[in-house]
Residue, then its C-alpha position, 0 to 999 in steps of 0.5 A: m499500499i505505501f510503496r504503492t503510494v510512493v510511485a504514484k508520487a514518483k510518477k508524478h515528481p521525478s524530482l523526488i526519485p533521487q531522495l528517494f533513492f538516496i533514503c533509501l541507499g541510506l536506511g540500508g546502508a545504518s541497517l548493515y553498521l547495526l547489524r555488524l554491530a551486534r555482531s562484533p565480540y563486545v556484543v553478549w547475547n547469550r552469557t550462559k553460552d561465554p559470559e567473556p567472549w572479548n578474552n577469546l579474542d587475538p591481540t592481532y585482531q583488529y577490532k575497529f571499523a578503520a585503525i589508522t596509526t594502529d599496526y595490530k600485526n605487531l601487537k603483543r598481549e600484555g598481562p595474564k590470559f584468563 
């Protein structure tokens, strides 16, 4: 129902087509980014299975989206293993 009204308005006003395209592109990108954040090692969905999953990460694991100055390959583990 909503899709038909959007298509009808886009046919009446063709200048709305780029705006609708970029709105859909932004919503899709935001949804994918939220999905990526929900699957990160910092989010615990099931505490009974593995209450501290971040302890299983290798010190060379690049957990940031973009690391400009940090070279994760040369890092050494600081502190004891748990």
